[in-house]
C-alpha positions in Angstrom: 0.2 0.0 0.2 2.8 2.3 0.8 4.6 1.7 -2.2 1.1 2.8 -4.4 1.0 5.7 -2.0 4.7 6.5 -2.9 4.1 6.0 -6.5 1.0 8.1 -6.8 2.8 10.9 -5.0 5.5 10.8 -7.4 3.5 10.6 -10.6 1.6 13.9 -9.4 4.8 15.6 -8.6 6.3 15.0 -11.9 2.9 15.9 -13.3 2.9 19.3 -11.5 6.6 20.0 -12.3 5.7 19.2 -16.1 2.6 21.4 -16.3 3.7 23.9 -14.2 0.4 24.3 -12.2 -2.1 22.4 -14.1 -3.5 20.5 -11.1 -4.3 23.5 -9.2 -6.4 24.6 -12.2 -7.9 21.5 -12.5 -8.8 21.9 -8.9 -10.2 25.6 -9.4 -12.0 24.8 -12.3 -13.7 21.6 -10.3 -14.5 23.8 -7.5 -16.1 26.6 -10.1 -18.0 23.8 -11.9 -19.6 23.2 -8.1 -20.1 26.6 -7.5 -22.4 27.2 -11.1 -24.2 23.8 -10.0 -24.8 24.9 -6.7 -26.2 28.5 -8.5 -28.2 26.6 -10.8 -29.5 24.7 -7.8 -30.0 27.8 -6.1 -31.9 29.3 -9.5 -33.8 26.0 -9.9 -35.1 26.4 -6.4 -36.0 29.8 -6.4 -38.3 29.1 -10.0 -39.8 26.1 -8.3 -40.6 28.0 -5.2 -42.2 31.1 -7.2 -44.0 28.1 -9.5 -45.7 26.5 -6.3 -46.9 29.5 -4.7 -47.9 30.9 -7.9 -49.9 27.7 -8.5 -51.4 28.0 -5.1 -52.4 31.4 -5.5 -54.2 30.2 -8.8 -55.8 27.6 -6.8 -56.9 30.2 -3.8 -58.2 32.5 -6.0 -60.4 29.6 -8.1 -61.5 28.3 -5.1 -62.5 31.6 -3.6 -64.5 32.7 -6.6 -66.6 29.8 -6.7 -67.2 30.1 -2.5 -68.8 33.2 -3.4 -71.3 31.8 -5.9 -71.8 29.0 -3.7 -72.7 31.4 -0.7 -75.2 33.7 -3.4 -76.6 30.6 -4.3 -77.3 29.3 -0.7 -78.5 32.8 0.1 -80.8 32.9 -2.9 -82.4 29.6 -1.6 -82.8 31.1 1.8 -84.8 33.5 -0.1 -87.0 30.9 -1.8 -87.9 29.7 1.2 -89.0 32.9 3.1 -91.2 33.8 -0.2 -92.8 30.3 -0.2 -93.9 30.5 3.5 -95.8 34.3 2.6 -97.1 32.4 -0.2 -97.9 29.2 1.9 -99.6 31.3 4.4 -102.0 32.9 2.0 -103.0 29.7 0.4 -103.5 27.9 3.6 -105.7 31.3 4.9 -107.7 31.4 2.0 -108.4 27.6 1.6 -109.4 27.7 5.6 -111.8 30.6 4.6 -113.3 28.6 1.9 -113.4 25.5 4.3 -115.6 27.5 6.4 -117.9 28.6 3.4 -118.0 24.9 2.8 -118.7 23.6 6.0 -121.5 25.8 6.2 -123.1 24.9 3.3 -123.4 21.6 4.1 -124.6 22.1 7.7 -127.3 24.2 6.1 -128.1 22.2 3.6 -128.7 19.3 6.7 -130.7 21.6 8.5 -133.0 23.3 6.1 -134.4 19.7 5.2 -138.1 18.5 5.6 -136.7 16.7 9.0 -133.9 19.1 10.4 -130.9 17.8 12.0 -130.7 19.7 15.0 -127.0 19.2 15.2 -126.4 20.4 12.1 -128.7 23.7 12.7 -126.6 24.4 16.0 -123.4 23.9 13.7 -124.8 26.1 11.1 -125.6 29.0 13.8 -122.2 28.7 14.8 -120.5 28.3 11.5 -122.3 31.4 10.6 -121.3 33.5 13.5 -117.7 32.3 12.6 -118.2 33.2 9.1 -119.0 36.4 9.6 -116.4 37.3 12.4 -113.7 35.5 10.1 -115.3 37.9 7.2 -114.6 41.3 8.9 -111.3 40.0 10.2 -110.3 39.5 6.4 -111.7 42.8 5.4 -110.4 45.1 8.0 -107.1 43.3 8.7 -105.5 40.0 7.1 -106.6 41.6 3.7 -105.0 44.4 3.6 -102.0 43.0 5.7 -101.5 40.8 3.1 -101.9 43.2 0.2 -99.4 45.5 2.0 -96.9 44.3 4.3 -96.8 41.1 3.1 -96.2 42.3 -0.7 -93.9 44.5 0.4 -91.9 41.8 1.9 -92.1 39.6 -1.4 -90.8 42.0 -3.3 -87.8 43.2 -1.2 -86.8 39.3 -1.0 -87.4 39.1 -5.0 -85.1 42.2 -5.4 -82.5 41.1 -3.0 -82.7 37.8 -5.5 -81.9 39.3 -8.2 -79.2 41.8 -6.7 -77.3 38.7 -5.6 -78.0 37.1 -9.2 -76.7 40.4 -10.8 -73.7 41.2 -8.5 -72.2 38.1 -7.6 -70.3 37.6 -11.2 -68.5 40.7 -10.5 -68.5 40.2 -6.7 -66.8 36.8 -7.3 -64.5 37.9 -9.9 -63.1 40.9 -7.3 -62.6 38.0 -4.7 -60.8 36.3 -7.3 -58.4 38.7 -7.9 -57.6 39.9 -4.3 -57.1 36.5 -3.1 -54.9 35.7 -6.2 -52.8 38.9 -5.2 -52.9 38.4 -1.4 -51.0 34.7 -1.9 -48.2 35.5 -4.5 -49.7 36.6 -7.7 -49.2 39.7 -9.6 -52.6 39.6 -11.1 -55.4 37.2 -11.8 -58.2 36.6 -14.1 -60.8 34.3 -14.9 -63.0 32.8 -17.6 -65.8 33.4 -18.1 -65.4 37.0 -17.3 -68.4 39.1 -15.7 -70.5 41.0 -18.0 -69.8 44.8 -19.0 -68.9 47.3 -21.5 -65.3 45.7 -22.1 -66.7 42.4 -23.1 -69.3 44.1 -25.2 -66.9 46.4 -27.7 -64.9 43.0 -29.0 -67.9 41.6 -29.6 -69.6 44.4 -31.3 -66.7 45.2 -33.7 -66.9 41.5 -34.5 -70.4 41.6 -35.4 -70.0 44.6 -37.7 -66.7 42.7 -39.4 -69.1 39.9 -39.7 -71.6 42.0 -41.4 -69.3 43.2 -44.0 -68.0 39.9 -44.4 -71.4 38.2 -45.2 -72.2 41.9 -47.2 -69.1 42.0 -49.6 -67.9 38.3 -49.5 -64.7 39.0 -47.5 -63.3 37.0 -44.6 -62.0 39.7 -42.1 -63.3 37.8 -39.2 -61.7 34.7 -39.9 -58.6 35.7 -41.1 -57.7 38.6 -39.0 -59.9 38.9 -35.8 -58.6 36.6 -33.1 -60.8 33.6 -31.8 -63.1 35.0 -29.0 -66.5 34.1 -27.7 -69.6 36.3 -26.2 -69.6 34.0 -22.8 -70.0 36.2 -20.0 -70.4 34.5 -16.4 -73.5 34.2 -14.6 -75.1 32.3 -12.2 -77.1 29.1 -13.2 -80.5 30.4 -12.0 -83.4 32.0 -13.3 -86.7 33.0 -11.8 -89.7 30.5 -12.7 -91.5 33.1 -15.0 -88.4 33.8 -17.2 -89.7 30.9 -19.8 -93.0 29.8 -18.8 -94.4 33.1 -17.9 -96.0 34.6 -15.2 -99.4 32.7 -15.8 -97.9 29.1 -16.6 -95.6 29.3 -13.6 -98.3 30.3 -11.0 -100.1 27.0 -13.0 -97.0 25.0 -12.5 -97.4 25.9 -8.6 -101.2 24.8 -8.4 -100.2 21.7 -9.6 -98.2 21.0 -7.2 -101.2 20.5 -4.7 -102.7 17.5 -6.9 -101.9 13.9 -5.9 -99.7 14.9 -3.1 -98.9 12.3 -0.4 -101.2 14.0 2.3 -104.2 13.6 0.1 -103.8 10.0 -1.0 -103.2 9.2 2.9 -106.3 11.1 3.6 -108.3 9.1 0.9 -106.5 5.6 2.2 -107.9 6.6 5.5 -111.6 7.4 4.8 -111.6 4.1 2.8 -110.7 2.4 5.8 -112.8 4.1 8.2 -116.1 3.6 6.0 -118.7 1.4 7.2 -118.7 -0.3 4.2 -114.8 -1.3 4.2 -113.4 -1.1 0.5 -116.8 -0.2 -0.8 -116.6 2.8 0.6 -114.7 3.9 -3.2 -118.3 3.3 -4.6 -120.7 4.2 -1.6 -121.9 7.9 -2.8 -118.9 8.6 -4.5 -117.9 10.0 -1.2 -114.3 9.1 -1.2 -113.6 9.7 -5.2 -115.7 13.0 -4.3 -113.1 13.9 -1.2 -109.9 12.9 -3.1 -111.6 15.1 -6.1 -112.2 17.8 -3.7 -108.6 17.6 -1.8 -107.0 18.3 -5.2 -109.0 20.6 -6.8 -110.2 22.8 -3.5 -106.9 24.2 -2.6 -106.2 25.4 -6.1 -108.9 28.0 -5.5 -106.3 29.4 -2.6 -103.4 28.9 -5.2 -105.0 30.9 -7.8 -106.2 34.0 -5.3 -102.4 33.7 -4.0 -101.1 34.2 -7.5 -103.3 37.2 -8.1 -102.0 38.8 -5.0 -99.0 38.5 -4.9 -97.8 38.6 -8.9 -94.7 37.4 -10.1 -92.1 38.6 -7.6 -93.6 35.2 -5.6 -91.8 32.9 -7.7 -89.0 31.1 -7.1 -85.5 31.2 -8.7 -84.8 27.5 -9.8 -81.8 25.8 -11.8 -82.0 27.2 -15.5 -82.3 23.5 -16.9 -84.5 24.4 -20.0 -88.1 24.8 -20.4 -89.4 21.1 -21.7 -86.2 19.1 -21.9 -85.2 19.9 -18.4 -88.5 18.8 -16.8 -87.6 15.6 -17.5 -84.1 15.3 -17.9 -82.5 17.9 -16.7 -79.8 20.3 -18.2 -77.5 18.9 -20.6 -74.4 17.5 -18.9 -71.4 19.6 -20.6 -73.7 23.0 -20.4 -74.0 22.3 -16.7 -70.2 21.8 -16.2 -69.6 25.0 -18.2 -72.5 27.2 -16.4 -70.9 26.0 -13.0 -67.3 26.2 -13.4 -64.3 28.8 -14.1 -60.9 28.9 -14.8 -58.4 31.3 -13.4 -55.4 32.6 -15.1 -52.5 33.8 -12.6 -49.8 35.9 -13.7 -46.5 36.7 -11.6 -43.9 39.1 -12.5 -40.4 37.6 -13.0 -38.3 40.8 -12.1 -36.2 40.8 -14.7 -35.5 37.2 -14.4 -34.3 36.3 -17.9 -31.5 39.3 -18.0 -30.2 38.7 -14.2 -30.4 34.7 -14.0 -29.4 33.9 -17.2 -26.5 36.2 -17.5 -24.8 34.2 -14.7 -24.2 31.6 -17.3 -22.7 34.1 -20.0 -19.4 31.9 -19.8 -20.9 29.8 -22.2 -22.3 32.2 -24.5 -25.4 33.8 -25.3 -28.2 31.1 -25.1 -31.5 33.0 -25.7 -32.2 36.0 -27.6 -34.7 38.9 -27.3 -37.7 37.4 -29.3 -40.6 37.1 -26.9 -40.6 33.4 -26.5 -37.3 33.5 -25.1 -37.6 36.9 -22.9 -40.4 35.7 -20.9 -39.7 36.6 -17.6 -42.6 35.9 -15.6 -45.0 32.8 -14.6 -48.4 31.6 -15.6 -50.5 29.2 -13.6 -54.1 27.8 -14.3 -57.0 26.5 -11.8 -60.3 25.7 -12.2 -63.3 26.0 -9.5 -67.0 25.0 -9.7 -70.1 25.1 -7.4 -71.7 21.9 -6.6 -75.1 20.6 -4.8 -74.2 18.8 -1.8 -77.3 17.5 -0.8 -77.4 14.2 -2.7 -79.4 11.6 -0.2 -82.8 10.2 -1.0 -84.5 11.8 2.3 -82.8 15.0 1.6 -84.1 15.5 -1.6 -87.4 14.3 -1.1 -87.5 16.9 2.1 -86.2 19.7 -0.4 -88.6 19.3 -3.8 -90.9 16.4 -3.1 -94.4 17.5 -2.0 -96.0 16.2 -4.8 -96.0 13.2 -7.2 -96.9 15.2 -10.1 -93.9 14.5 -12.7 -94.0 17.8 -13.7 -92.6 18.8 -10.1 -89.1 17.1 -10.9 -89.8 13.8 -9.0 -87.4 11.7 -10.8 -84.8 14.1 -11.4 -84.9 14.7 -7.6 -84.7 10.8 -6.6 -81.0 11.0 -7.8 -80.0 14.1 -6.1 -80.3 16.7 -9.0 -79.8 20.4 -7.7 -82.4 22.7 -6.3 -82.9 26.2 -5.0 -84.7 24.8 -1.5 -81.6 24.0 0.3 -78.6 25.8 1.1 -76.9 23.2 0.0 -74.7 24.6 -2.4 -70.2 24.6 -2.2 -67.3 24.8 -4.0 -64.6 22.7 -4.9 -61.6 22.5 -7.5 -61.6 20.3 -10.6 -59.4 19.8 -13.5 -59.1 22.4 -16.2 -60.7 20.0 -18.9 -61.8 17.1 -18.6 -61.8 14.2 -21.9 -64.8 14.8 -23.9 -65.6 18.1 -22.3 -66.5 21.1 -24.8 -66.0 24.9 -23.9 -68.5 25.8 -26.3 -68.2 27.8 -29.9 -66.2 30.8 -30.6 -67.5 33.7 -32.5 -65.7 32.2 -35.6 -67.9 29.2 -35.0 -64.9 27.1 -34.1 -64.8 24.8 -30.9 -63.6 26.8 -28.0 -59.5 26.3 -27.1 -57.3 28.6 -24.7 -56.7 30.4 -27.2 -60.2 32.3 -27.0 -60.4 31.5 -23.7 -57.2 34.0 -23.3 -58.3 36.6 -25.7 -61.8 36.6 -23.7 -59.8 37.6 -20.6 -56.8 39.8 -22.0 -59.0 43.0 -21.5 -59.5 42.1 -17.8 -55.9 41.1 -17.3 -54.6 44.3 -19.0 -56.6 46.2 -16.8 -55.9 44.2 -13.6 -52.7 44.5 -14.5 -52.1 47.8 -13.6 -52.4 46.5 -10.2 -48.4 45.2 -10.6 -47.0 48.8 -10.8 -47.1 48.5 -7.0 -44.7 45.6 -7.5 -41.2 45.8 -7.6 -40.8 42.8 -9.4 -43.2 44.4 -12.2 -41.9 45.3 -15.4 -44.4 46.5 -18.1 -42.4 45.9 -21.0 -41.6 42.3 -19.2 -45.6 41.7 -18.8 -45.9 42.9 -22.6 -43.8 40.0 -23.2 -45.2 37.7 -21.2 -48.4 38.3 -22.4 -47.4 37.5 -25.8 -45.9 34.6 -25.0 -49.0 33.2 -23.4 -50.9 34.2 -26.4 -48.2 31.7 -28.3 -49.2 29.1 -25.9 -52.6 29.4 -25.8 -52.7 29.0 -29.2 -51.1 25.5 -29.7 -54.0 24.4 -27.0 -57.2 23.8 -29.6 -60.2 22.0 -28.5 -58.4 18.7 -29.6 -55.2 19.2 -27.4 -57.2 20.4 -24.0 -58.2 16.8 -23.1 -57.3 16.0 -19.7 -55.4 19.3 -18.6 -55.1 19.1 -14.6 -53.5 22.5 -13.8 
């Protein structure tokens, strides 16, 4: 071993004498390589940290946006219930009033026979006094209250629902931006964007150019106008009369009183208690008459309530079409698009391209000033959606099933279909694009890809990016290059290449 060590030392000494310090230079080069590797690892660590931070910001912004929308859906559901309470009070009151009239008529007919029934005569007298008192109360206090204060409360609730429906797209968008910025992003934006003039201007220009194309046979829109859509964000709800009209919507309310479980149980109870047992079904038609009466008479109170409270008392419900939605619900892809938002998050790079790349100039220039290579910031995407959390059979029955009428959505509700009678809406993150998903159609008539999504968001991103002026890492020139870079990247992600993008 000592011989080998001595030989090695002699060879190194000879090499040192022959090369005049080459070993030292070799060691110095090795140290430099280690130092460069350490710097690369440090820069890579910084880049990874920034990218992870930006993705967290995008996730937080997207989730917060859907949380706001879910909260609005729940508050509108609460208001639905409150309006239905006023409506129910009115229906019950007038049904009780007409029940007094009906019972008084029955007792009067039984009393005025050739051989009067003394008990019926007594009940007729008592009922007459009670009906007179109820009529006075109706005219003096109850009817003015229902037409006055109750209607005012209903209109206030309906105005609140309209306000929440209209303000939520902007409220949730602002929440998206603020949460994203507070978690490390320079700016964030969401698609579909909220409604406003910023969205209408490109659409109006495109419509005008399309008219010119059709008139003179050119293809300006197809060749020169970037792909974009006319989509704007909104809650997936509408008031019941928006599709059917007020009269048909109130008629739909009245049909909910037909063949309810309560009516079926009362008819069965009458059959069981009948002296002739099951024959009671045909005995003077009593059971059938009672069942028909139970289903028709409440419609009178329902009709009165409709005239008294008008369209404002109608509920907001899930926007699932008119006829097809009654039986099958909204089409799945349409539902996914109406309940979700895509979030873009941008973090300024602080001249990352110049500072970090110049450290390696010992290797010579490895980039140029073209936008694709000059990008300094980071971009990230996330997507979130609102979901209806009530899926059990009992909760669905409790929420919407007060009837066996097929037009009231029983079949749909049995599998937990969303409705607006329970505050069970919540938010969650989801993949940016699922296999087979369709984002819609652009103005040019093509399937929507990320290029069209990006072009829809550019006006809002440009406006909100002014917040970046407060960030020391923000550079307007660099931001423009980053926007150009993202356009190039998104242009490559057309509808066919979006399948299965997670983040």
